[in-house]
C-alpha positions as CSV (number, residue, x, y, z in Angstrom):
1,M,61.9,-144.0,-102.0
2,T,62.4,-145.6,-105.3
3,K,61.9,-143.7,-108.6
4,I,58.3,-146.0,-109.4
5,E,57.5,-145.0,-105.5
6,L,58.1,-141.0,-107.0
7,I,56.5,-141.7,-110.1
8,E,53.4,-143.1,-108.2
9,R,53.4,-140.2,-105.8
10,I,53.4,-137.5,-108.6
11,S,50.9,-139.3,-110.2
12,K,48.6,-139.0,-107.6
13,E,50.0,-135.2,-107.0
14,V,49.9,-133.4,-109.9
15,S,46.7,-135.8,-111.2
16,L,48.7,-137.4,-114.4
17,S,48.7,-141.3,-115.5
18,K,51.4,-142.9,-114.4
19,A,53.0,-142.8,-117.5
20,D,52.9,-139.5,-118.5
21,A,54.7,-138.8,-114.8
22,G,57.1,-141.3,-115.4
23,R,58.2,-139.6,-118.7
24,A,58.4,-136.4,-117.3
25,L,60.6,-138.1,-114.8
26,N,62.2,-139.7,-117.2
27,T,62.6,-136.0,-119.1
28,M,63.9,-134.5,-116.1
29,I,67.1,-136.6,-115.3
30,D,67.7,-137.0,-119.1
31,S,68.2,-133.2,-119.2
32,I,70.3,-132.7,-116.0
33,V,72.5,-135.8,-117.6
34,K,72.7,-133.9,-120.6
35,A,73.5,-130.2,-119.1
36,L,76.1,-132.1,-117.2
37,K,77.7,-134.1,-119.6
38,K,78.1,-130.6,-121.5
39,G,79.6,-129.2,-118.1
40,D,77.1,-126.6,-117.5
41,K,75.6,-126.5,-114.0
42,V,72.2,-126.9,-113.3
43,A,69.9,-124.6,-110.0
44,L,67.4,-125.6,-109.0
45,V,66.2,-123.1,-106.4
46,G,65.4,-123.6,-102.9
47,F,66.1,-127.6,-104.1
48,G,69.7,-127.3,-104.8
49,S,72.4,-127.4,-107.8
50,F,73.9,-130.2,-109.5
51,S,77.3,-129.6,-111.2
52,V,80.7,-131.2,-112.4
53,S,83.9,-131.8,-109.6
54,K,87.1,-132.9,-111.2
55,R,89.3,-135.6,-108.8
56,K,92.7,-135.4,-109.2
57,A,94.4,-139.2,-109.8
58,R,96.0,-140.5,-106.8
59,T,97.3,-144.0,-105.8
60,G,95.2,-146.4,-104.1
61,R,95.8,-149.9,-102.6
62,N,94.1,-152.9,-103.3
63,P,92.3,-153.7,-99.9
64,Q,92.8,-157.9,-100.7
65,T,96.3,-158.1,-101.8
66,G,97.8,-154.8,-100.5
67,A,99.1,-154.0,-103.7
68,T,99.4,-150.0,-104.5
69,I,98.0,-148.8,-108.2
70,K,97.2,-145.5,-110.0
71,I,93.3,-144.7,-109.8
72,A,93.2,-142.4,-113.2
73,A,91.6,-138.6,-112.6
74,R,87.7,-138.7,-113.5
75,K,84.8,-136.4,-113.4
76,V,82.3,-136.5,-110.8
77,P,78.3,-134.9,-110.7
78,K,77.9,-133.4,-107.4
79,F,74.9,-132.0,-105.7
80,S,75.0,-129.0,-103.2
81,A,71.7,-128.8,-101.0
82,G,69.9,-125.5,-101.1
83,K,69.1,-124.0,-98.4
84,G,65.0,-124.0,-98.5
85,F,65.8,-128.3,-99.4
86,K,68.2,-128.2,-95.5
87,D,65.6,-126.5,-93.8
88,A,62.6,-128.9,-94.8
89,V,65.0,-131.5,-93.9
90,K,65.8,-130.1,-90.5
91,K,63.0,-129.6,-89.3
């Protein structure tokens, strides 16, 4: 499912215009991103939680040349599915 398909589904389910559904979805995504940038965790009970995880610096290999390269430490977004979400997908 693409973002446009999701907007269409929200529009039909909640009887909103596609523009309003798109703004609502974009606002939700922007809010999650802003919270993660601040270092906060976003928990949606029954669905899952979004958090930021830290990756350590490490060495890797360039697959074309085989040369060793240094990969810098970084922060990456992480999603953990909640029990309700896991159970819904399982069935």
